[in-house]
Structure formats: C-alpha cells, structure tokens
C-alpha positions in Angstrom: 157.0 140.6 88.9 160.5 140.1 90.3 161.2 142.1 93.5 164.4 143.7 92.0 162.4 145.0 89.0 159.6 146.3 91.2 162.1 148.0 93.4 163.8 149.6 90.4 160.5 150.9 89.1 159.5 152.4 92.4 162.9 154.0 92.9 163.1 155.6 89.5 159.6 156.8 88.4 157.1 155.8 91.1 154.9 153.9 88.6 155.2 150.4 90.1 153.3 148.6 92.8 153.5 148.5 96.6 152.7 145.5 98.8 150.4 146.0 101.8 151.6 143.7 104.6 148.3 144.4 106.5 147.8 142.2 109.5 150.0 139.2 108.4 152.4 140.0 111.3 149.4 139.9 113.7 147.8 136.4 113.0 145.4 136.6 115.9 144.0 139.9 114.7 143.9 138.7 111.1 141.9 135.6 112.0 138.8 137.4 113.2 139.2 140.6 111.2 137.6 139.5 108.0 134.1 138.7 109.4 134.3 141.6 111.8 135.1 144.1 109.0 132.4 142.7 106.8 129.8 143.1 109.6 131.0 146.5 110.6 131.3 147.9 107.1 127.8 146.6 106.1 126.2 148.0 109.3 128.1 151.4 108.9 126.9 151.9 105.4 123.3 150.8 106.2 122.9 153.0 109.2 124.4 156.1 107.6 122.4 155.7 104.3 119.3 155.2 106.4 119.9 158.3 108.4 120.5 160.4 105.2 117.2 159.1 103.7 115.4 159.7 107.0 116.6 163.3 107.3 115.6 164.0 103.7 112.1 162.6 103.7 111.0 163.7 107.2 110.1 167.4 107.4 110.5 167.3 111.2 114.2 166.8 110.7 114.7 169.7 108.4 116.7 171.7 110.9 120.4 172.8 111.0 121.4 170.0 113.4 120.1 167.3 111.1 121.4 169.2 108.0 124.9 168.8 109.5 124.3 165.2 110.5 123.1 164.3 107.0 126.3 165.6 105.5 128.3 164.0 108.3 126.7 160.6 107.5 127.4 161.0 103.8 131.1 161.8 104.7 131.2 158.6 106.9 130.1 156.4 104.1 133.0 157.5 101.9 135.4 157.7 104.8 135.0 154.0 105.6 134.7 153.0 102.0 138.1 154.4 101.2 139.7 151.9 103.5 137.6 148.8 104.3 136.8 147.4 100.8 140.5 147.3 99.8 141.4 145.7 103.2 138.7 143.1 102.7 139.9 142.4 99.2 143.4 141.7 100.6 142.1 139.5 103.4 139.8 137.5 101.2 141.9 137.1 98.0 145.4 137.4 99.4 146.3 139.9 96.7 148.2 142.5 98.7 149.5 144.6 95.8 148.4 148.2 95.2 149.3 150.5 92.4 151.4 153.5 93.2 148.8 155.9 91.8 146.0 154.1 93.7 148.0 154.3 96.9 148.5 158.1 96.5 144.8 158.6 95.7 143.8 156.5 98.7 146.2 158.5 100.9 144.8 161.9 99.6 141.1 161.0 99.9 141.4 159.4 103.3 143.3 162.3 104.8 140.9 164.8 103.2 137.9 163.0 104.6 139.5 162.8 108.0 140.2 166.5 108.0 136.7 167.2 106.8 135.4 165.1 109.7 137.3 167.2 112.2 135.8 170.3 110.8 132.3 168.8 110.8 132.7 167.7 114.4 133.7 171.3 115.3 130.7 172.7 113.4 128.2 170.4 115.0 129.7 171.2 118.5 129.2 174.9 117.8 125.7 174.2 116.6 124.9 172.4 119.9 126.6 175.2 121.9 124.4 177.9 120.4 121.2 175.7 120.7 121.8 174.9 124.4 123.5 178.1 125.6 121.5 180.6 123.5 118.2 178.9 122.7 116.2 182.1 122.1 118.8 183.4 119.6 119.4 180.0 117.8 117.1 180.7 114.8 118.8 184.1 114.3 122.4 182.9 114.8 122.2 179.6 112.9 120.5 180.6 109.6 120.3 178.5 106.5 123.0 180.5 104.7 125.4 180.1 107.6 124.7 176.3 107.6 125.5 176.0 103.9 128.6 178.1 104.3 129.9 176.0 107.3 129.3 172.8 105.3 131.1 174.2 102.2 134.0 175.4 104.3 134.3 172.0 106.0 134.3 170.1 102.6 136.6 172.6 100.8 139.0 173.0 103.8 139.2 169.3 104.4 140.1 168.6 100.7 142.7 171.4 100.6 144.4 170.4 103.8 146.5 167.4 102.5 147.3 168.7 99.0 150.9 169.8 99.6 151.9 166.9 101.8 150.4 164.4 99.3 152.2 166.1 96.3 155.5 166.0 98.2 155.0 162.3 99.1 154.2 161.5 95.4 157.5 163.0 94.4 159.6 160.9 96.8 161.9 158.1 95.6 161.1 154.8 97.3 163.7 152.2 97.9 161.3 149.8 99.6 158.0 148.5 98.5 156.5 146.7 101.5 154.0 148.9 103.3 153.7 147.7 106.9 150.0 148.8 107.1 146.6 147.8 105.8 146.2 151.0 103.8 148.4 153.8 102.4 149.0 156.3 105.2 151.7 159.0 105.8 153.8 157.4 108.5 154.0 154.0 106.7 154.8 155.6 103.3 157.5 157.9 104.7 159.4 154.9 106.1 159.8 153.5 102.6 161.5 156.6 101.2 165.2 156.6 100.5 165.3 160.4 100.3 164.9 162.9 103.1 161.4 163.3 104.6 162.0 165.7 107.4 160.4 168.6 105.5 157.3 166.5 104.8 157.0 165.3 108.4 157.3 168.9 109.6 154.7 170.2 107.1 152.3 167.3 107.9 152.7 167.8 111.6 152.0 171.6 111.3 148.9 171.0 109.1 147.6 168.1 111.3 148.1 170.1 114.5 146.2 173.0 113.0 143.2 171.0 111.9 143.1 168.4 114.7 144.0 170.6 117.6 142.1 173.7 116.3 138.9 171.8 115.9 139.4 170.0 119.2 139.7 173.3 121.0 136.4 174.5 119.4 134.7 171.2 120.5 136.2 171.4 124.0 135.2 175.0 124.5 131.7 174.3 123.2 131.1 171.4 125.5 132.5 173.1 128.5 130.0 175.9 127.9 127.2 173.4 127.3 128.0 171.4 130.5 128.2 174.7 132.5 124.8 175.7 131.1 123.3 172.3 131.8 124.5 172.3 135.4 122.4 175.3 136.3 119.2 173.8 134.8 116.4 173.6 137.4 115.2 170.2 136.2 117.4 167.4 137.5 115.9 165.0 134.9 116.7 167.3 132.1 120.2 167.9 133.4 120.9 164.1 133.7 119.6 163.5 130.2 121.6 166.3 128.7 124.8 165.2 130.5 124.3 161.7 129.3 124.0 162.9 125.7 127.1 165.1 126.0 129.2 162.4 127.7 128.4 159.9 124.8 129.4 162.6 122.3 132.6 163.2 124.1 133.5 159.5 124.2 133.4 159.3 120.4 135.3 162.6 120.1 138.1 161.5 122.4 138.4 158.2 120.6 138.7 159.9 117.2 140.9 162.8 118.3 143.1 160.7 120.6 143.9 158.2 117.8 144.3 161.1 115.3 146.7 163.0 117.6 148.7 159.8 118.2 149.0 159.1 114.4 149.5 162.5 112.9 150.6 165.0 115.6 153.2 163.0 117.5 156.6 162.6 116.0 157.1 159.4 114.0 160.1 158.4 116.2 157.7 157.7 119.1 155.5 155.4 117.1 155.6 151.7 116.1 153.9 150.6 112.9 152.2 147.6 114.6 150.6 149.9 117.1 149.7 152.3 114.2 147.6 149.6 112.6 145.6 149.0 115.7 145.1 152.7 116.4 144.0 153.2 112.8 141.2 150.7 113.3 139.8 153.0 115.9 139.4 156.1 113.7 139.0 154.4 110.3 136.5 151.6 111.4 135.1 152.1 114.9 134.2 155.8 114.9 132.2 155.7 111.6 130.2 152.8 113.1 129.6 154.6 116.4 128.9 158.2 115.2 125.4 157.6 113.7 124.4 155.7 116.9 125.7 158.3 119.3 124.8 161.5 117.4 121.4 160.4 115.9 119.8 157.1 116.9 119.9 158.0 120.6 118.0 161.2 119.9 114.2 161.3 120.6 113.5 163.3 117.3 115.2 160.6 115.3 113.5 157.7 117.2 110.1 159.4 116.5 111.0 159.9 112.9 112.0 156.2 112.5 108.5 155.3 114.0 106.8 157.6 111.5 108.9 156.3 108.7 107.8 152.7 109.5 104.1 153.7 109.7 104.3 155.5 106.4 105.9 152.5 104.7 103.4 150.1 106.1 100.5 152.3 104.9 102.1 152.6 101.4 
C-alpha cells in the first residue's frame, strides 16, 4: 500500500495500518532479542501454567495466599502474551504492520492487565501484612468471601481504568503511521497524532498516578509494617529468612513500579522513545518471568508441593 494512501486513511477514518518500527533502530538489541524472547516467553508461560495447576490440584495450597497467586499467574500469562507473540512475529517475518483496530485492542488489553497487576500486587502485599503482623487474626480477617471480592475488584478495576483514555486515543486523527515502539503504547501513539493530545496526557497521567502510586503506597506501607514486625522476632534465623523473602519481593516491585512510573506518570517531554522501548522490556517481559520465581518457587510450601506432585505423577 502506498504511504500517501496509508497516511490519508489514517488521517481521515483511522481504519488503516500502522507500522511498528520495533528495534530496527537498535541493531545490537535486535540481534539477540529473537532467541531471548522465545526462551523467556516459553519459560514464562510454562512456569505460570505449572503454578496454576499446582495450586489447583494440591489441597495444601488452597489458602488465600495461593488463591491470589493463582490468579496472578493467570494474569501474567495473558500480560506477556499480549505483547511478545506479535513482537516475535515482527522479528521473524519482518512484517511490521498492525491494523488500527488491533493496535487499539492491544493498547487497551495491555494497559488493563498492567493496572490489574498493580492491584493484585497491592492485594498480595496486604495479605502478607495481615499474615505476618496479625497471624492469630488472619483466618478471621482474610475470609474466602473477602478473597473473592478483592480478586473481582482487581480484575474489574484494572479493566475499567484505561477505558476513557483508550476511547480518546481511538478518536484521534493521526498524520503519521510509524510507531517507534515494538507494541502499541500510549506515549508512542500520542506522538503520531496531528490533533491536540494534552487532555489525554493529563487524563492518562491522573489515572496512572492513582493506580500506580496508590497501589505502591499500599505495598510500601505493608512491607514497612512487615519488616518492623520481623525485626522484633526472637529467632535470628527466622528473621533472616523473612527479610530475604521480603527483599526479593521488593526487588521485583521496584523494577515493575519504577519502569511503570517512568513510562506513565512522568510527563512525555522528559522521555525518549528509544529509552521507552528498553524500559518497556522490564515491565512487559522481565517481571512476568521473575514473579512466579520470586513469589512462589522460592517458597517452602510450593517446593514441597512440587515434590508431592512429582511423586503422585510417578505413582500414576
């Protein structure tokens, strides 16, 4: 399709195609990215699906903590699937086009899942806060109905969050068609518009700040209380083990929230699209890979469940 015709279609009715530049401007990154993404995506899906199955079939893991982690793993499967398969398709086939409708759908689903992940992280931090700081009241405070309600609120809240910004973006007139990114994201799309985007940037910044910073405050408060409680434990071995677990959780949280704040809370004028791509790899690719390892497979209950799972399969 000629560029002039494509440009005209995009400008008038937003029914044409965009071209994702991806990592063509970063040849060193592009060279090793295809095998790395294939490996990371495969491992991410396998470990998250395995964790979902493990939680479902093992009665010892039918607790609120693993109920949240099961939903979190389900979320991570779709979160990474929204981005990586299309990126791999571009890298392998060289076909960099994406339909306008597909681009908007990808934008909405990815932002929705990202917002849901923030809410889940806050929910799981609150669950650990109650379990460690109020262990005698845990079964009373964290009931099954509350768990279901928190999960529903996370999913519904996450998918309602980007509705207005996405609708506004879909109504924009675009006078450029080259997206300098490897997927459809707000900052990259807004730079293609030939109409004013200040109202969308303001709305997006307010919503992003509310979700990202609000959940980050809950997580920070929860872990401060957890660390304070741990520090007064009489057992040094228990204290060191708990601190090790909390520190690994916080590393993943800071990677995810640090990159999210950079991308969606800071004004666009302070960002560069090349840096955006590298930062996006952190929260779209790295954290879904690390989360099951950090939150689950370093846990003794999960390790024991994996052992029992293997024994049961061998017997069968």
